N, C-alpha and C positions, 0 to 999 in steps of 0.2 A: 455431457461430454465427459467420454471417459478419460482416464489419462492415455490406456494404447492406443486411444484417436488421434490427442492431439498430440501426443511419440509419434505417429506416422508421418502426418503435415509438418512434424519441427525437424524433425530426424536431418533430411535433404539438406536442409539451411545446417543446422550443425555440422553437418559430413561437411560440407564444404567449406564451413571456416574452418576444421581442425588443426590449419596450418596455419590459421593465426596466431599471434602474441597472448599467450592468455597464463602466464608466469604468476599477474597480479591476481589472476580469479582468485573467489573467496573458496576453498578446498571443498572437492563434495567428500559427506560420511564417510564412515572409513566401512559403512556394508552395503554402498554403492558400486557397480562393476567396474572391475579395472578401466573401461575406456574412457577418454577423453570426452565426459558430457558438459564437462566452461562451457562457458559461453561466452561469443565471439564476441567481436572488437564490434558492437554494433555501434553510430555515434549516437552519444550523449548531448543535451541539449546547453550550450553553455552555459547558461543559468544556471544550471543542477551541479555543471562543475563548478560555476565558479561558487558554491552553497547559498548559489541567491532563492527565488521565491518558490521557485518551486521543487525542493529538493531538500536539501539538509535542515540550512536556518530555519525556515516554515514548520520540520517538524516535531519540532518541541523537543529535542534529544532523547527520537527514536536513534540515532546513528552510534556512533564507534560501537562499547560494548555491551548497548544498550539487551539485547537479547542471548548473548553470550559470554557466559561464567569464565571462559577459557581464553579472553580479551578483556579478561578484571583489567587488564592494566594499562588498556587504551581507553579505558574509561574517562570521561570528561576533552577527552583529543580527539573523539575521530572527527571532528568537522573541523580541523586543521589537515587532513587528510586528503580528505576531498576539496580544497580551493582554502580554508582557512579563515576567507573571507568574513567580516562581519555582515548579522543582518541588514537592511536593509532600515532605516530608520522607520518606517512606515510598518517595518514586521512585526509581528508575534513575537519579545521577547525569549530566546532558546531557554528553558532550565537548564539543572543539572543534571548531567545524566549517570541511572541508574540498568539497573540490573535485571532482567523479567528471567521468573522459571516457563512461564507459559506466557504466546503472544497469541491470544484470541482474534481470529479475522473474521468480520462479517462481509462478504462480498457480493457483487453480482455476475453472472455470465462472463464479464465480460474480464473482472480482475482473475476470475478464475483460469482461464488461459495462460497469462501472465504470474501466476502464484503455481500451479504446475512445473515451470521452468525455473521461478524462486529457492524452490522448496530445496531443490537437490542440492542446490548448491553450497547451503546453509546448516548451518544446526537441523534438520526436520522433527527432531526432537521436542526443540522447544519452539513450534510454530503450530499452528493447526485453523481451519478453514471451514466455514459456514456456508456456501455461491448460490443466491437466485438468480435469475430472470425476473428480469421486468416483468412476466406477463406472469411471473409467478407470487409475486409480493416484494419482487429486490427495488423497485425503485423507493425510494424518500416516503411518498403518503404510505408504501402499503406496509411496510418496514412499524410505522410510528400506530397506525392501528392497534386499537388498546388488545392488550392480556393477550399479545400475537404469540401464538405459538411455535413460529418457525427460531424465538431466539432460542429456543429449546431442542435446537435438531441440535444430531448429534453431530461434531465433526470431521472433516477430510480429515486425514494420519493424525490420529489424537496428539497432542507431546504426554511423554511418559510419563511425563510428572505436574500435576496440579490441571488438569486436562477438564478434571470439574470445577472446577476455582482460579481456571487462572488470572495470573495479577496485572497480565498488562490486555486491554481489549481496545483493537482498532476498526475502525468503524467508516466503510468507504459508501461514499452519500453520491447518488445519481438521485434525478428530480424533472421533470418539468413539467408536470401539471397547475404546477403551485403558482400561484398570479402574482404574491407578494412575497417581499423579504419576513413580516408577519407569519405568512401560513407556513412558511420554512423552516420560520424558527422554534412555533408552534408543535410542527412535526419532530424536529430534531431533539427538542426538548422532550416530547415524548417518547423518545430512540434513549436518550441517555436513560431517564430515569428506568426506561426498562433493563436497559444495560445494568445499572444499579439492583435491582430488584434479580434479575438471573445470575448474578456474579457477585453477590455481598464481600469477598476477597477481591476485585478489583481496586488497584493501586492509579490504577491513571487510563484512561477512557483517548482514544487522538481519534479526532472527530477527520477522515480522509474526507476526498472527494477522487470519486471515478475516472479513467486518465483521461487529455482531455487535448485537444491539437495544440500544438503551439502557439504561445501567444492567444490560447481558448481563442482563435479565429478560427470561423465555419471550415469544416474541410465536407467535400463531396454537398454540398448544398446541404449539408444533417448539421441539424442544431446538436442532437445528440454526439456530436464527436468535441461537446464544450462540456462548459461547466458554467448555470447562471451565474451573476455577480450576486443575487438575490440569494443564493445558496452558500457563496465566499463568504458575504457581507452579515448569513444567519448565524454560520457557523463559531464568527467571533463576535457576535451578541453570547450565542449559549457556550461559548467560550470564560465570557464575563462572569455568568453566575455561578459556578463551580470551579475556582478557584485552586488552585493545587491537584486537581484531579484529571479536568478536562481539561485537555491541549487541541490544537489544532495540528494536524495528520498529512499526511505527505499530498501533493499538487503531481504527479506522476505527468510529464509532456508528452508531444510529440518532435521532433524537431521538424517533421515537416508535416503534409495529409499522407506517405506511403504506409501510414501504421493504421491507417484506418479501409475497408472496402464499405463504402455507405459510411454506416456509425460502427461495423462490427474492425476487430482488431485484426492484423490480419496476421502470420505466422511472424516478419519481420518484424510487428510491433511486437507482439507478444515477446521475444528474443527482449528487445529493446525493453519494455517496462521492465520486465524482472530486471536485467541487469539495474536500472534507473531503483529499481526497490535491492537489492544487493548493496549500492552503495547510499541507501538511506539508511537501511535499522546498522549498515557493518563498520560504515566510512569508511572504505577502504578502495572505494573505486569496482573496477573488475581487470 
């Protein structure tokens, strides 16, 4: 799906919201067109606004100035800007925030929809992505196959520095074929090992999950609007195997079922998930 096609879908929504207050939006890079491309104030779920399980508290230090050296003064304070509440006792402990020169994101076709709206709102020179549809190997079991050449695919919108040697890799996981937590664990472990082989430079690997419905409840009678509990459990299991390197990543949620048509993300959903990504990675909200 091309960016021009996505823009043609999203532009009317952005235009209709151009009168909304976007004063706290992360400014677009200087090279962007002068027209207002900031995201509208689509509702962010309360759990995210409070730093709960779906966003920063579970993100393991991806907010604040994690990706933007220009915001170095906010390192360690980014989470407070989006709610400031402590993570729930059963949440993974949030590690100290770091700066990253290049964040390489692996994701599926649904992730590409929100990413195309996220990147213009931040410093796109520090983010790049590789996206595969499920039918092309973009599910967990596809990525996990040995010696997978897709790890070496050229990224969309490469980082201006360290593009071939990113210091942070975010892997967005989605899969519904596995039958047990152990199968997910084995497949995710294979993914981590291949990331480490592809990018020996990596300092941090975040295991995120694909976008999900609020409270992980099924929308539109389609299980692919959820993330299987076995996936979440397997991620935490893998994280314990690689302390200091692998962390639990983002868990973006829809506020209701309006973000999905079937299991596909709607234009409204793409905007909402992009907002959550800005809040997650930079800690300022929108």
